[in-house]
N, C-alpha and C positions, 0 to 999 in steps of 0.2 A: 229347262229340262235338257236342252240340247248339250249344255256344257258338262253335264254329269255331276252336278253338285249333289252332295249327300244331305246338306242342310241349308236352310235359309233362316234369317232372323227378321221378325217384324220390327218396325221402327216405333219411336216414341210419338210420332205425329199422328194426325187423324186424316181421314179421307172421307169427304162428304159427311162430316160431323160424327164419324165413328172412329175411335182409336184403332190404329192398324192392327194391333194384337187382338182386338175383339171384332174384327171386320170379316165376317164369313164370306162376303163377296170377294175380298182380296185373298184371303188364305185358302178358301175352299174352291170357290167358283173360278178364280183366275189361276192361282198357283197350281192347284191339284187338277182341276177339271180341264181348264183351257190349255195350260202349259204342260200338263202331264207330269208334274213334279210328284215324285213318290218317296221323297226323303222325309226328314223330320223338320218341323218348324219350331223354332225356339224364340223366346223373348229374352231381351237383355235383362240383367239382374233386377232392374227396377221397373221394367215395362208393365208388368201386371199390376203392380201397386199404382203405377201412373194412371191406369185405366180408372181407378177409384179416386186417388188423391188429386190428380191434376186435371183430368178430363171430366170428372164428376159424372161418368157414364153409368156407373153401377151404384146402387144404394148401400152396398156393404162390401167388405173385403171378400166375403164368401161369394157374393153375387159376381164380383169382378173375376174371380177364378172360374166360376161356372160359365161366365160369358166368353172368356178366352178359350176355354176347352170346347165349348159349343161351336165357336168360330173356326176351330181347327188347329189351335196351338197344341203342341205335343209336350213341351217342356219349357222351363225357365230356370235361369241360373241363380235366382234370388231365393232366400229363405222365406220371404213373404208368401210366395207361391206354395211352397211346401207346407208352411204352417196352416194354410187354409184349404189344402187340396182334399183331404179326406171328407171334411164337412161339405165342401162344394160337390163332391161326387155323390154324397148322400142326399143332397138337396133336390 
């Protein structure tokens, strides 16, 4: 937050068994609450899909999108996120 960044990107890896883009401790507790970051948090184009396809963290694409939104992700550059966003918000 001291550097004045307007955005940060979560990574494809996981921390303590939770994909970084679905990790509320990392995105919310650390980035926003501890560091005071108030910009946007984005995922790389395949990062949300990766939560489902690679990490097997979510049981469905819709759940993967819901998980990353609940963790604090604001946006993602991939179409996979957009394709499942409305249904995830309604879930």
